[in-house]
C-alpha positions, -999 to 999 in steps of 0.1 A, spaced: 78 -38 702 56 -12 681 79 -4 649 65 30 650 36 54 662 5 53 643 -32 54 640 -55 26 639 -68 14 604 -99 26 600 -132 7 594 -138 -4 562 -106 13 547 -99 10 512 -67 -8 495 -47 21 495 -51 29 530 -45 -8 540 -13 -1 517 -2 28 536 -6 12 571 12 -15 567 41 -4 540 50 34 555 59 22 590 86 3 568 98 30 543 88 66 560 89 61 598 113 57 623 113 29 651 93 39 683 103 32 717 87 0 721 108 -11 689 142 -2 707 132 -18 741 122 -52 722 157 -50 703 176 -45 734 161 -73 752 165 -98 725 200 -88 717 211 -91 753 194 -124 757 211 -134 725 244 -125 733 236 -147 766 230 -175 744 261 -171 722 281 -171 757 265 -199 768 272 -219 738 310 -206 737 314 -222 772 295 -251 762 324 -256 734 347 -253 758 339 -273 788 316 -300 769 280 -309 777 288 -315 815 280 -279 821 246 -291 818 223 -312 845 227 -344 821 246 -373 837 249 -410 826 211 -417 837 194 -388 823 215 -383 792 191 -360 775 177 -328 793 166 -293 787 183 -295 750 162 -322 735 132 -307 756 137 -273 743 143 -288 709 109 -305 709 92 -274 722 106 -249 697 96 -270 668 62 -277 677 60 -238 678 70 -240 645 46 -262 635 15 -235 636 25 -213 611 28 -235 579 -3 -253 590 -24 -220 596 -14 -206 566 -16 -240 542 -49 -251 558 -69 -216 557 -58 -212 522 -70 -247 511 -102 -241 529 -104 -204 515 -109 -190 547 -106 -150 549 -92 -144 581 -60 -165 569 -48 -132 555 -49 -113 588 -24 -138 605 -6 -158 580 24 -136 572 36 -134 608 26 -167 617 51 -183 590 78 -159 604 71 -177 635 77 -209 618 108 -199 604 124 -185 635 114 -216 657 123 -241 640 156 -229 630 161 -223 669 146 -259 673 175 -272 650 201 -258 671 197 -281 702 203 -313 689 236 -302 675 247 -287 708 236 -318 723 257 -340 704 290 -333 724 311 -330 694 288 -301 675 315 -296 647 304 -332 634 270 -326 629 272 -328 591 278 -367 599 240 -368 600 235 -358 564 227 -390 544 258 -389 521 288 -414 519 320 -397 536 356 -403 528 355 -438 550 326 -448 528 305 -451 558 267 -443 555 248 -430 584 230 -453 607 195 -452 593 183 -466 623 191 -438 646 166 -413 648 188 -383 645 189 -392 609 156 -388 603 152 -359 626 178 -341 604 163 -351 571 128 -341 585 139 -305 597 160 -296 572 132 -306 544 104 -287 567 128 -258 570 134 -255 534 97 -258 525 88 -230 547 112 -206 536 103 -213 502 63 -211 512 70 -178 533 87 -162 504 67 -168 477 36 -156 494 55 -124 504 68 -116 465 36 -96 458 42 -74 488 77 -68 484 69 -55 448 46 -31 465 74 -21 488 95 -17 457 72 8 439 63 29 472 100 31 483 115 67 479 150 58 490 170 43 461 190 18 482 157 4 496 137 4 460 167 -18 446 168 -46 476 129 -46 471 133 -50 434 156 -78 435 136 -97 463 104 -90 445 120 -109 416 104 -87 388 66 -90 399 47 -69 378 13 -80 389 2 -91 354 -27 -118 350 0 -143 339 20 -136 369 -7 -138 392 -19 -171 375 14 -185 382 14 -171 418 -17 -189 428 -10 -223 408 21 -228 430 10 -213 461 -19 -237 462 1 -269 453 28 -258 481 -4 -258 507 -14 -292 498 25 -305 500 26 -283 535 -1 -302 553 12 -338 554 46 -322 557 36 -308 590 21 -341 603 51 -362 590 77 -339 610 66 -341 643 56 -376 638 93 -386 632 104 -366 662 77 -383 683 93 -417 669 123 -408 689 106 -414 720 82 -442 709 108 -464 694 124 -468 725 118 -497 751 118 -471 778 84 -471 801 65 -441 794 78 -438 760 70 -470 744 36 -456 733 20 -460 698 -2 -426 703 34 -405 707 32 -396 670 -3 -384 666 4 -369 704 30 -351 695 14 -336 664 -13 -325 683 8 -308 709 27 -292 684 -6 -274 670 -15 -268 701 17 -249 713 23 -234 678 -12 -221 681 -7 -204 719 24 -186 702 8 -172 671 -20 -157 693 3 -141 717 21 -126 688 -12 -114 670 -23 -97 704 8 -79 704 11 -68 670 -24 -57 669 -20 -33 698 16 -22 688 10 -13 649 -27 -7 652 -42 -32 636 -74 -37 651 -92 -37 622 -70 -60 603 -68 -87 631 -103 -86 643 -121 -101 675 -141 -123 650 -101 -142 641 -91 -143 680 -129 -160 685 -117 -185 656 -86 -191 669 -96 -194 705 -120 -224 695 -89 -239 680 -71 -237 710 -101 -251 732 -102 -281 708 -69 -284 712 -68 -286 751 -98 -312 747 -74 -332 722 -45 -330 749 -64 -342 782 -79 -368 758 -42 -377 752 -33 -378 787 -62 -399 798 -52 -424 770 -20 -426 783 -31 -433 818 -58 -460 807 -35 -478 785 -9 -481 814 -39 -493 841 -52 -516 812 -18 -533 804 -9 -539 840 31 -537 830 51 -533 861 74 -509 850 47 -489 830 26 -488 862 54 -477 884 62 -448 859 26 -437 860 25 -436 898 59 -416 895 43 -389 875 16 -382 900 37 -391 934 75 -389 926 98 -358 929 84 -342 897 44 -345 906 43 -307 914 54 -298 879 32 -326 864 -2 -314 880 8 -277 870 15 -287 833 -23 -305 835 -36 -274 849 -17 -251 819 -26 -277 791 -60 -287 803 -75 -267 829 -70 -233 823 -79 -232 783 -114 -244 797 -120 -204 801 -124 -201 764 -159 -217 767 -169 -183 778 -175 -161 748 -162 -129 764 -126 -146 773 -121 -155 733 -122 -119 724 -106 -104 754 -66 -92 746 -55 -96 781 -71 -130 789 -58 -143 756 -23 -129 762 -22 -142 798 -37 -175 787 -14 -184 758 16 -176 777 4 -201 803 -5 -229 776 33 -223 763 46 -226 798 24 -261 803 39 -274 770 74 -265 777 68 -286 812 54 -312 792 81 -315 770 108 -313 800 87 -342 819 85 -362 788 122 -365 788 134 -366 822 107 -384 840 112 -418 821 152 -413 821 153 -405 858 128 -436 864 139 -463 842 136 -502 846 164 -510 870 164 -490 902 204 -488 904 200 -465 870 177 -440 887 186 -406 892 171 -369 897 177 -344 871 185 -311 883 192 -284 856 223 -261 860 224 -222 854 235 -230 819 204 -249 812 183 -219 821 203 -195 801 205 -215 771 166 -214 772 164 -177 781 190 -169 757 169 -191 725 139 -170 737 155 -139 732 170 -150 697 136 -154 689 123 -118 699 153 -104 681 145 -123 650 110 -115 652 118 -76 662 140 -73 630 112 -91 610 86 -64 619 109 -36 607 122 -51 571 87 -69 562 52 -65 563 36 -82 591 5 -89 572 -2 -102 535 -11 -70 517 -24 -84 487 -45 -112 505 -60 -85 528 -70 -64 496 -93 -98 483 -107 -100 517 -116 -62 515 -130 -63 478 -149 -96 490 -165 -76 519 -174 -47 502 -193 -66 473 -213 -86 500 -223 -54 514 -233 -40 483 
C-alpha cells in the first residue's frame, strides 16, 4: 500500500532529510500502484459492508446466524475484537511517552490512527445488533420526552458511555500530537489549497517556546489520563459478560483478562501495520529492528499472560466443582467448537513462543505472519466466548449450535475493508510518523555519539 515510490531514509539522517522523506510524499508525489490497489480493495469491501448493512435494515437481524438461544453472534464478537485492537494505540503512545521511551516516535502516530479507526468500527456493531438501530440514541444518558432515563443496570449504557468517551479522548490525543507536523506541512506545501487546509488544521502553530511549553504540558497530562481510561473501557466490556449468571462468563478474572487480550491483539495489529509501512514507505531507519525487538517482547509477554488467563479459568472451574461450569469446560475441549478452541490456543499461546528466538523478533516476514495469526486467534477467542456459553447454557432444552450465515461473513469482511480504506486515506493525507518527535530522537542520538 505504498503511497509513493521513494528511497529508504539514510542512516544518521538529518532532521531536514527526515522531514523531506515523510512530508514530500504527501505534498509533491503521486500515489504508487500499491496504494491504488489497497484503495481499490478497501473501497470494494466497504461497499460490501454498506450493502450488508442495507440488507440488515431491510430484513432485520434474522439474516445473521443468531436465534432465540444464541442471541449474540458475530456482531458482539466483532465489537469486542475491534475495540481490543483499538486499545493498543492510545496505550502505546501514552505509556511510552510517560516512560520517555525514544522508540515511541517511530510507532505512535499510526498506532493512534489505528485506535481511532478500530474503535469507530467497533461502535457500529452494537448499534447494528440492536434490531432497531435508528433508536441507538436511547442509550445516551439523558431524559427523553417521556421522562424515562436509560436503564443504568444495562451494560449497553455503560458501553456507550465508555466507548464514546474513549473515542473522543483518542481523537483529541491524536490531533494534539499532530499539530506541529501539520504546521510543517503547511510551511512546505506549494499548492495553495493544501497550504490553507494544513494552515487551518495547525491552529496557528508557530513553534515558539511558549507553544512547545503548552503543548508538552497538555500532552503529558492527556497521556496520564489515557492509561486508566484504556483499562477502564475494556474492563467495562468484560463486565458485560462477567455480570451475567451464564456458565463460562461469571468469572471475576474477565475484566483484567479482557484488558490483557485487548492489548495483545492491539499490539499485534500495530506490528502488522509497522511491517507494512516500513517496507512501503522506506522507513527502515525510522522503524528499526530494535523497535520490532521491543514490541516482539511485549507480544511474547502478552501470550504468556493469555496462557495464564486460560489456565486460571480451567483451574477455577476444576477447583469450584460446579456442574454447569464443569460441563462448559468439557464442552470447550470436546464439543462442536473444540477444533476452533484448540486452534485459538495454538494461535494465541503456542505460536508466539517463536519470539524467544532473537532472530524471529527482527524478521519482518515472520512477524507479519505471526501477528496475523495472533489476530486470527484473538478473533476466534472473542467468537468462542460468545457462542460457547450461549449455545451450551444451563438448560439442555435451550442448547443450540450457532452457524454463521453469509451475511455474518460479509459484514466482517466489509469491516476489515473499511479499516483498510480509512488507513489508506490516512497514509495519503497525514504523516505516518511524528516528525517532531523523531527530530528529538535524532538530536539525542547525535549528542550521545558526540
